N, C-alpha and C positions, 0 to 999 in steps of 0.2 A: 123592207121597213116593217116592224113588228104591228105598230099601230098607225096613228096618224102620221104619215111620212117618216123618213130617216129611222125606222124602228127595227132595222135588221140588226140581230144580236150579234156582236162579234165573237168569232171563234178565235181572235188574236190573243196569244199567251199573254199573261200580264207581265212577264219579264219584257218582253218586246215593249209592251207600252210603256213600262217604267224607263225604257232606255229612251225611247223618244221623248217622254216628257223630261227626262233630265236634260236633253239636248235643248228642248225649249226654255227650260228653267233657268239655264246658264244666260241666255239672252234677256229673258224676262226680267230675271231677279237682278241682273246687272242694272238694268234701266230703272227698276223700280224700288230697288234696294230692300226688298222685302220677301218672305216667302208665303206660300198659300197658308190659308188659315187652318188651324187643326181640323182633322175630319170630325163630322158629326154623322149621325144616322141620317142617311138619306131618305126623304119620301120616295115611296115607288114610283115606278114609270107609269106613264100616264095610263089609267085604267079605262075598260069600256064604258059608255054612257051610261049603261044601266047601274053602275056602281055610284053614280052620282045623286043627291038629292034625297037622300035618305031621311025619312020624315022623322024618325026616332032618334035621330042625331042632334042633341041640343047644341053641338058645336055648328052646326050648318046655318048659314044665314036664311033669315025668313023668306027671301025671294029665290032660293036655291033649287026647290022642287020644279018649279016653273022654268026656272032658266036652264036645269038640266035637261028637260023636253025639248028645248030650243036647241040645245047643245047636241042632243041625238040626232036630231034632224040635219044640222050641220055635219054630223060626222059622217053620215050616210052620202051627203053630197061628196065631202072631201074624199071619200072613200072611192066614190065613182071616178072623181077627177083623177086619183092615183093611177086607176086602171087606165084611163085614156093616156096620160102621160108616158106609162110604161109601155104603151102599145105604139107611142110614136105620135098621138095625136095631140101635139101641144097647144096647138090654138084652142082646141074644143076644150082641153083640161084647163087652160088658163081661165076661160070665161066660168068654167065649173067652180075652180077655185073662188072665183069673184063672188059667186052664189053664196058658196058656203062661208066666205068671209063675213059678209052681212048677217049671217045667223049666227055665227060665233060673236058677233060683235054685240048683237041683240042680247045674246046670253050674258055677255060680260056687262051690259049695260043695265040689265036685270038685276045681278048681282055683282057689283064692282069688287067684292072679294074672292071671286070666282078664278082663282089664278091659271087653271086649266083652260079656261076659256080665253083669258088674255095669251096664253102660250099659244093656242091655235089662230088668234087674230094675226099674231107675229107671223106664225107659218104661213098661213094663207095669203097674208100681205106680201110676203117674200115671193111665193109661188105666182102671185098676180103682178109682180114687178114694183111694187111701191115697197122699196128698202126703208125710206125713212118712217113710215107707217109700222114697218114690222121692228125696227129698232125700239119705237116708243112702246110697243106693246110688251116686248121681252122685257123692259124695263119695268113695266107695270106689275108684269108675273112675278118677277124677282124680288120686287119690293115687298110684296106679299108673302111670297115664299122663297126666300134666299137659297134654300138647299134643293131647289126643284131641278133635279139632273137633267131632265129632258130640255127645259128652256136653255140651259147652259149649253148644251150641244146645238141647239137650233140655232141661238146666238153665235157660236163659233163658226156655224156655216154661214150666216149672215155677213160676219165679218171677211170670210175669204171673199163672198160675193162682192163686197166692197173693195176687195184688194188688200185689206188690212191682215196680213198674216201673223203679225206679232200679237195681235189681240185674240186673233183665233187660237192661237197656241197658250194664251192666258187660260182660255176656257178649256182646253185640254188640259191643262194642269190641274185645273179644278175637280175636273172628273175623275182623273186618275187618282188624286189625293183621296178622292171617296171612293175609289174601286167601282165605279159606275159602270154598268154596261154599256152606258152610252159612249165612253171614251174609244173603244175601238172603231166606231163609225166616224168620229170626227178625226181620228188619227189617219183613217184612210181617206177622208176628204183633203186633210192637209197635205198628205204625200202625193195625191194627185195634183193638187195646187202647185206644189213645190217641182213638180216634174212637167207639168203642162199649164199651169197658169188656172186663170178663173175658170175657162171653159171646161178643161178638163176634170175640176173638181165638182163640175155641175152634173156630171154622169151619174144617172142612177144605177140600183142593183142590176138592170139588165143590160147596162152598157150604152144606154141611150143617153144623148147629151140634149137638154133641153132646158126647160124652167126649172128653178130651185124648188 
């Protein structure tokens, strides 16, 4: 994973992704009777904490600078949690994700427009086992920034965790339509789910199966 969670950039050729997306589209489009919205320029993947809270940026909410400091602390905790999870320390990682969750939530409360913070509230909630809160946080994130690719990828993983393959494929279609780097990650998770169910899709990049 490149940054917080699920961030391993895919080396999967776009042709292969397009084929997988086309297969998903056939079932989703049949059910929904519509195609994905036309692509728009996608915001960049989640940046490091130091890029947030720019005082000179007039578009940044008044509380963003302080919220960014809290976000940075939460980021550090979540990075430690990922390392523990990768080394097989699932219980310890879950507790640390819980601590990170409190900090990310604090950042989101300080600046409710901070969509990256809401995204990480969703991620850490999922890692902590609170899927309901995870869905709620992703919804808030995407209401603020509908084109945030990382939240769509995380949401797809949450749908897989809940057993809803069709909705996970919808998120994959969205990512492929934007040619997002996040598409390869979700496509890999979907393939694992189809072969081995939710447990297989929970495997991280090291092959360890544990919390999402």
